[in-house]
Residue, then its C-alpha position, 0 to 999 in steps of 0.5 A: m754712294t750715300a750721301p742723302f738726295a733731296v726732294m723739291v716740290a714744283p706744286n703749280g707752274a707757271r701754266r697750269g690752272k684748276a681746270d688742268h687739276p681742282a687741286l692744283p695750289l695757287t694762294a698763298r694759303e693753298l700753296a702752305r697747305e701742299a707745302a705741309r703734305c709735301r714735307a710729310a711725304g719726303a720733300v725738304a724743298i719747295h719751288l714756288h711760282v704766284r699768281d695774280g687775282e686772275g691766275r696768271h703767272v707774276l714775278d711779282a715781290d709782294l705776292y712772293r712775300e705773302a707765299t714765303r710767310a705762309v709756308r714759313a707758318a706751315v713748315g718753318e725751316a724744315m723746307v727750303v723756299q725757291i722762287t722761280t724767275e720764270a719769263v713765260g715771255r712776259y718778262a725780260p732779264a731785267a725784271q727777273m734780276a730785279l725781282v731777285d734783287d729786290l727780295v734776296p730770296e733763300s732760293v731762286s731758280i733762274a733758265l740760263r737761255e733767258i737770264m743770258p739770251d745772247v753774248a750781249a746779255e753777259t755784262a748784266a747777268g755777270r754783275f747779277f751773278a756777282r751780286l748773288a754771289i756775297r748774298p745767302v741765296l741759294t741759286q739754281i741754274i735751268v739748262y734743257s740740253a747739254e748744249e746748254l750745260a756746256r754753255l753753262d760751263d763756259v760762262m763760270a770757265r770765264g768768271i760770269i757765273p761764279d763757282t762759289p758759292r756754286p750753283n745748283v743746275l735743274a736738268v729739265l727732260g722732256s718739254y713743255a710742247g708734249r715730249e714726255a721724258a724717259p730716264g735715258d734722257l738723263d744720258a746727254f746731260l751726264t756725258a756732258g758733265l753733269a755729274r761735275h755739278p750739284f744737280m737736280v732733275c725734272a721730268f714732263g710727263r708719267r715717267e717722271a718718278a722712275c726719272a727722278a729714280a735716275a737722278v738719284a741713282h747717279g748722285g743727284h737729287m729730284r724735283i717732282g710735281f705738278e709743274n711738270n706732271l699729274i699722272l702717277p706711275e701706275g696711271r691714275v690721276a694723282p689726288h694732290n702733289g704729296a702723292t708724286v713726291a711719294a711716288a718718286v720717294a718709292a721709285a728712288a727706295g732701292s738706291a742706298r742713298p737716305l732722304a736729305s733734310a732742308d738743312d741738308l739740301r743747305r750744305l749740300w748746295h754750298t759744296p765746293l767744285p771738285p778739282v778739274p784733273a789736270g791737262a783738261m783745261s781747255g779754253a770754253s770746254s775746260r768744265v766738261p769731260g772728255 
């Protein structure tokens, strides 16, 4: 397995603030500075959250444009710039979709459970994903469990989420509720067929780098940063996001896979789906290996 692996940095998230870490970037200028630092450490993509004047997470198109311009001024095209649509209990699917329709960002992350909370939401979500499929948007679908991955495979099999271009999957290990991740948490996702998708892994807690290395070993990519973890593998608080990126890259050094460039990532996210083995098609679970 020698295909390059990509590192995305998630430098702030929706919930943490300066009280959690003074180097947590919140403004466009701070995000740009952190992007440059993380690019130097090996990251080729950045996952952006923007904040209002009071530091609250917002889905604001103008603030995203400002942050994207600042990051581009700092790193040019050397990083894929991804926006989040995270709801944080404040935004309904219609607002999330409207943001993406307005911005048409280079990349977007979308939690399956938020954009499509039930069967009734599938029609509107299907129209949204059909629009994304004809736009130059690198789409990443977030799943929090093997069961959610099976649901993603189901809606893709039914054409609600097109598989051309194929969305990247972000598998989340651990939780905001305080459950720290361990590399073994990846096993359930792999058993459910995660490796059939281009995928990334993010992980809550101080074993973030080890979880990232496990993802690389299984053909995936890594998302690293203060959104999920502030602690370096040796147990000390990281001085900035660049240090967590460097630690994760070092943890994956035993892999035969080289670091990807931003253009590598752009190409990898448009790789066609592998063929489904003969006899494997069986209704809703047709994309999940038995």
